[in-house]
Residue, then its C-alpha position, 0 to 999 in steps of 0.5 A: x610874653x613881654x610886659x605891655x608898656x602903656x606909656x612910653x618911658x622917658x629916661x633923663x640924663x643927670x644934667x636934664x634932671x638937674x635942669x628940671x628940678x633946679x638943683x646942682x649935682x651935689x645937692x641932687x646926689x645928696x638927696x638921692x643918698x638920703x632917700x628923698x629923691x628917686x634913685x637912678x636906674x643903672x643901664x646895662x651893667x655900666x656906669x651909665x645911669x638915668x632917671x625915670x621922668x615920671x618919678x622925677x615929675x612925681x617928686x616935683x609935684x610932691x615938692x609943690x604940694x608940700x610948699x603950698x601947704x606951708x604958705 
């Protein structure tokens, strides 16, 4: 029996993630390496990677909440 997916999962390319979070490639990959940004998902044993949109959106929401607490 296959798991039931409640909501359609959207996978984002690196360029799309960069635009969504307003960071460049180097800054984005540094955050991933530090463990403070969601890790990408490797597809099919290739070099192709994507990020889950829900994880990226959760990271953005966390940044907003932390930023507002400091104001």
